[in-house]
C-alpha positions, 0 to 999 in steps of 0.5 A: 866753263863758267862765264868769265869776268869781262876784265879778262878781255880788257887788253883785247879790245881794239877801238873802232874794230869790233871784228878784231876785238871779237877774234882776240877775245875768242883767242884769249878765252881759248887760251884761258880754257887751255890753262886748266892745270894752273887754274885747278891748282891755284883754286885748290891752293886758295881753298886750302887757305880758306880752310886755314882761316876756319881753323884760326877761328877755333882758338877760343882761348885767344884774347883777340879771338873776336878780332881774329874771327872778323879778320878771318871772315874778311880773308875768306871773302877775299879768297872766294872773290879771287876764285870767282874771277878765275876761268 
């Protein structure tokens, strides 16, 4: 499992009690690791969406091709960023 973004553990922090914060963070990390089916399927869906944006760029005859190409690239970047945030 790759290193998780610290924002996954924001709710687990207990001010003034680092031991309890650590325990809750470990518990959350275990729960996230156990949700592999959800994560795997969501990742596959996002990757399919990335492929769809690539196919959009292949319509060269469209008069708005350049604008659509830029929008598709931005969408791919966003989808990849979401995949990076997944555990």
